C-alpha beads as a LAMMPS data file, in Angstrom:
LAMMPS data file: protein, C-alpha beads

151 atoms
150 bonds

1 atom types
1 bond types

-500.0 500.0 xlo xhi
-500.0 500.0 ylo yhi
-500.0 500.0 zlo zhi

Masses

1 110.0

Atoms # bond

1 1 1 0.000 0.000 0.000
2 1 1 2.897 2.349 0.770
3 1 1 4.343 1.748 -2.694
4 1 1 1.014 2.600 -4.344
5 1 1 0.676 5.808 -2.273
6 1 1 4.253 6.798 -3.039
7 1 1 3.702 6.081 -6.714
8 1 1 0.537 8.192 -6.801
9 1 1 2.284 11.032 -4.965
10 1 1 5.175 11.026 -7.455
11 1 1 2.804 10.847 -10.422
12 1 1 0.826 13.805 -9.059
13 1 1 4.017 15.786 -8.438
14 1 1 5.347 15.231 -11.966
15 1 1 1.959 15.931 -13.525
16 1 1 1.584 19.238 -11.702
17 1 1 5.142 20.233 -12.592
18 1 1 4.634 19.599 -16.292
19 1 1 1.282 21.391 -16.296
20 1 1 2.778 24.496 -14.727
21 1 1 5.592 24.478 -17.298
22 1 1 3.183 24.073 -20.213
23 1 1 0.868 26.814 -18.993
24 1 1 3.302 29.700 -18.855
25 1 1 0.798 32.429 -19.322
26 1 1 0.314 36.111 -19.566
27 1 1 1.504 36.772 -15.999
28 1 1 4.744 34.837 -16.516
29 1 1 5.592 36.735 -19.704
30 1 1 4.534 40.090 -18.227
31 1 1 6.993 39.526 -15.379
32 1 1 9.700 38.386 -17.802
33 1 1 9.311 41.557 -19.887
34 1 1 8.561 44.062 -17.121
35 1 1 12.002 45.748 -17.284
36 1 1 12.257 45.931 -21.084
37 1 1 13.619 49.347 -22.010
38 1 1 14.352 48.795 -25.694
39 1 1 12.932 46.798 -28.591
40 1 1 14.721 46.241 -31.858
41 1 1 12.897 45.260 -35.023
42 1 1 14.977 43.523 -37.679
43 1 1 13.625 42.911 -41.147
44 1 1 15.196 40.217 -43.309
45 1 1 14.941 42.188 -46.551
46 1 1 16.158 39.633 -49.117
47 1 1 19.558 39.325 -47.484
48 1 1 19.822 43.014 -46.562
49 1 1 18.827 43.337 -42.888
50 1 1 17.028 46.547 -41.975
51 1 1 16.572 47.453 -38.320
52 1 1 14.813 49.972 -36.103
53 1 1 15.400 50.508 -32.393
54 1 1 12.443 51.599 -30.272
55 1 1 12.882 53.164 -26.820
56 1 1 9.504 54.876 -26.360
57 1 1 7.741 52.882 -23.618
58 1 1 4.248 53.258 -25.121
59 1 1 5.531 51.775 -28.367
60 1 1 7.446 49.034 -26.557
61 1 1 4.169 48.033 -24.886
62 1 1 2.679 47.331 -28.332
63 1 1 5.249 44.565 -28.782
64 1 1 5.118 43.311 -25.213
65 1 1 1.397 42.597 -25.752
66 1 1 2.355 40.001 -28.352
67 1 1 4.296 37.911 -25.840
68 1 1 1.494 36.346 -23.839
69 1 1 2.057 32.590 -23.810
70 1 1 -0.694 31.865 -26.302
71 1 1 -0.495 29.117 -28.846
72 1 1 -2.503 28.519 -31.957
73 1 1 -4.325 25.347 -30.853
74 1 1 -5.178 24.208 -34.360
75 1 1 -1.795 25.217 -35.847
76 1 1 -3.525 27.197 -38.585
77 1 1 -1.065 30.068 -38.282
78 1 1 1.992 29.629 -40.449
79 1 1 4.998 31.889 -39.883
80 1 1 7.952 32.128 -42.231
81 1 1 10.051 34.645 -40.258
82 1 1 10.452 37.787 -42.313
83 1 1 11.761 39.601 -39.256
84 1 1 12.798 39.477 -35.640
85 1 1 11.843 41.332 -32.463
86 1 1 14.531 41.581 -29.796
87 1 1 13.494 42.623 -26.289
88 1 1 16.269 44.299 -24.253
89 1 1 16.691 45.193 -20.613
90 1 1 19.842 47.160 -19.800
91 1 1 21.405 46.056 -23.107
92 1 1 20.810 42.341 -22.386
93 1 1 18.493 40.395 -24.688
94 1 1 15.576 39.110 -22.604
95 1 1 13.582 37.455 -25.392
96 1 1 13.924 36.850 -29.099
97 1 1 10.773 36.545 -31.221
98 1 1 10.235 36.112 -34.957
99 1 1 7.422 37.592 -37.005
100 1 1 6.110 37.520 -40.515
101 1 1 3.831 39.907 -42.342
102 1 1 2.726 40.093 -45.932
103 1 1 4.223 43.589 -46.347
104 1 1 7.664 42.446 -45.189
105 1 1 7.724 39.508 -47.607
106 1 1 5.801 36.648 -46.024
107 1 1 4.339 34.104 -48.398
108 1 1 1.437 33.614 -45.966
109 1 1 -1.590 35.888 -45.646
110 1 1 -1.825 35.933 -41.845
111 1 1 0.707 38.087 -39.955
112 1 1 2.056 36.273 -36.894
113 1 1 4.690 36.096 -34.182
114 1 1 6.516 33.060 -32.791
115 1 1 8.866 32.699 -29.836
116 1 1 10.092 30.004 -27.542
117 1 1 11.221 29.373 -24.025
118 1 1 12.691 25.901 -24.018
119 1 1 11.094 23.487 -24.386
120 1 1 7.868 25.308 -25.318
121 1 1 7.066 27.145 -28.555
122 1 1 4.413 29.832 -28.799
123 1 1 2.751 31.572 -31.685
124 1 1 -0.184 33.798 -32.402
125 1 1 -1.452 36.383 -34.839
126 1 1 -0.057 39.901 -34.671
127 1 1 -2.398 42.437 -33.124
128 1 1 -3.744 45.131 -35.435
129 1 1 -1.543 47.755 -33.740
130 1 1 1.647 45.705 -33.920
131 1 1 0.968 44.614 -37.495
132 1 1 0.445 48.186 -38.665
133 1 1 3.487 49.371 -36.728
134 1 1 5.711 46.652 -38.197
135 1 1 4.514 47.365 -41.726
136 1 1 5.010 51.136 -41.275
137 1 1 8.588 50.636 -40.055
138 1 1 9.298 48.240 -42.901
139 1 1 8.052 50.671 -45.571
140 1 1 9.981 53.550 -43.980
141 1 1 13.238 51.598 -43.705
142 1 1 12.894 50.099 -47.165
143 1 1 12.220 53.434 -48.854
144 1 1 15.221 54.969 -47.046
145 1 1 17.428 52.065 -48.170
146 1 1 16.241 52.447 -51.770
147 1 1 16.932 56.222 -51.704
148 1 1 20.407 55.645 -50.276
149 1 1 21.171 53.031 -52.959
150 1 1 20.141 55.437 -55.730
151 1 1 22.486 58.209 -54.586

Bonds

1 1 1 2
2 1 2 3
3 1 3 4
4 1 4 5
5 1 5 6
6 1 6 7
7 1 7 8
8 1 8 9
9 1 9 10
10 1 10 11
11 1 11 12
12 1 12 13
13 1 13 14
14 1 14 15
15 1 15 16
16 1 16 17
17 1 17 18
18 1 18 19
19 1 19 20
20 1 20 21
21 1 21 22
22 1 22 23
23 1 23 24
24 1 24 25
25 1 25 26
26 1 26 27
27 1 27 28
28 1 28 29
29 1 29 30
30 1 30 31
31 1 31 32
32 1 32 33
33 1 33 34
34 1 34 35
35 1 35 36
36 1 36 37
37 1 37 38
38 1 38 39
39 1 39 40
40 1 40 41
41 1 41 42
42 1 42 43
43 1 43 44
44 1 44 45
45 1 45 46
46 1 46 47
47 1 47 48
48 1 48 49
49 1 49 50
50 1 50 51
51 1 51 52
52 1 52 53
53 1 53 54
54 1 54 55
55 1 55 56
56 1 56 57
57 1 57 58
58 1 58 59
59 1 59 60
60 1 60 61
61 1 61 62
62 1 62 63
63 1 63 64
64 1 64 65
65 1 65 66
66 1 66 67
67 1 67 68
68 1 68 69
69 1 69 70
70 1 70 71
71 1 71 72
72 1 72 73
73 1 73 74
74 1 74 75
75 1 75 76
76 1 76 77
77 1 77 78
78 1 78 79
79 1 79 80
80 1 80 81
81 1 81 82
82 1 82 83
83 1 83 84
84 1 84 85
85 1 85 86
86 1 86 87
87 1 87 88
88 1 88 89
89 1 89 90
90 1 90 91
91 1 91 92
92 1 92 93
93 1 93 94
94 1 94 95
95 1 95 96
96 1 96 97
97 1 97 98
98 1 98 99
99 1 99 100
100 1 100 101
101 1 101 102
102 1 102 103
103 1 103 104
104 1 104 105
105 1 105 106
106 1 106 107
107 1 107 108
108 1 108 109
109 1 109 110
110 1 110 111
111 1 111 112
112 1 112 113
113 1 113 114
114 1 114 115
115 1 115 116
116 1 116 117
117 1 117 118
118 1 118 119
119 1 119 120
120 1 120 121
121 1 121 122
122 1 122 123
123 1 123 124
124 1 124 125
125 1 125 126
126 1 126 127
127 1 127 128
128 1 128 129
129 1 129 130
130 1 130 131
131 1 131 132
132 1 132 133
133 1 133 134
134 1 134 135
135 1 135 136
136 1 136 137
137 1 137 138
138 1 138 139
139 1 139 140
140 1 140 141
141 1 141 142
142 1 142 143
143 1 143 144
144 1 144 145
145 1 145 146
146 1 146 147
147 1 147 148
148 1 148 149
149 1 149 150
150 1 150 151
C-alpha cells in the first residue's frame, strides 16, 4: 500500500510540474518583460537586414502585448520569419521573437509572431496595432534604403 501511495504522490508531483511548465501564461511573460527598455525590429529584406530601435515605452508596450504565452491550438497560423523582435533590458536580450507579415515579404496571408522558451514554442497572430506598426517601419526603412542606394 505504501508503494502505491508513493507512486501516486510522485505521479501527481510530476503531472503538476509539467502542467505548470506548459501553462506559462500572460503573468509569466509580463513579469519576464517588465524591465524591457528597448525593442529592436529587424527585417530580413532579401539578405539586406534593416533594423529599427524603439525606446519609447508606449511603443514598446505594443510589442510586449504580443508575448502572452498563447499558442494557436489548431496550428492554422503559419509563420515564415520575415523579421525578428529583440526585447532588451539594460542592453541584455531578454527574449527573441520572430514575425512575418505580408508587407515584409511573407508568403502567408496571416501576420504572426513566434517565440520560444525551451522546451515550449508559442505563436499567435499579430495584433492590429503591432501589425500596422511593423509594416510602417518596414516601408519607412525600405524606402530609405532604396533612396540611399540610388544616390
